[in-house]
N, C-alpha and C positions, 0 to 999 in steps of 0.2 A: 289458372296460371300454373305452369310447369315448375316443379321444384328443381332448383339447380344444385347438383351434388357438390361441386367444387371445381377448381381449375387446376389443371396439371400442366406444368411447363417443363419441358425437357431441355437441359442444357448440355452441350457436349464440350468437354475440356480435354485438351491433350495433357500429356504428363508434365510438361513445363508449367502449364497454367495451374495444374493441381499443386505443384511445388510452390508456386508464387502465392496461391491462396493460403497454403499452410503457413508460409512465412508471414503473411499479413496477419493471420489469426494469432500467431505467437506474439507478434509485436503489439497487437491490440490488447492482449491479455496483460503484457508488461506495462503498457501505458495505463490501463485501468488500475493496476496496482499502484503505480506511481501517483496517479491522480487521487486515489483514496488516501495515500500517505500525506499528500499536500492538504487535503480536506481535514485531516486529523491533527495538523500542526497547531501548536498553541503559541499565541503571541506573548512575548516577554512583557511583563507588566512594567518593567523599568524603562526599556528603550523602544518597545514596539517591534523588535526584530523577530523574524521567524527562523533565524540561523541558530538552531539549537543542536546540542549533542546529548545523547543518552549515555549515562555511565552506570555500569552495574558492578556492584561489589559482591563477591562470592567467597565462601569459605574455601581455603586452599585444599583441604583434605576431602571434604564431602561434596564440594562444588555447589552447595546449597546457596541460593541467592540470599544475601543479607540485606541489601538495599539497592534500589534503583532510583536514580534521579536524573532530571534533565537540567542542563545548564546552558544559558545563552552564551554562544560563542563570541558575540560582539561585546557584551558588557560584563559577563561573568555572573550575572544574576541567576540564582537557582530557581527553577520553576517547580511548583508543587506536583508531586506524583504519589501514587499509592501502589503498593504491591497487591496483586490479586488476592482476595480472601482477607485482607486487612480492613479494619474499620477506619 
């Protein structure tokens, strides 16, 4: 039996088609980022909502982050968070 090397398909695109494909690729990347963000949402233990906001408190002079916390926008419950490197 003969060994098959591979299949090559040549596609010809005009300039408009290339621009359209680039636009699709850009939006697919943004969609993937948004879906990852949704996957990482934490449910509020008090009301079950995913409608949360993240608040960051930083030192006014050094701009060093002092604390970060997430709060449920629906009921005001604070969700647990940790700063990187903290125990």
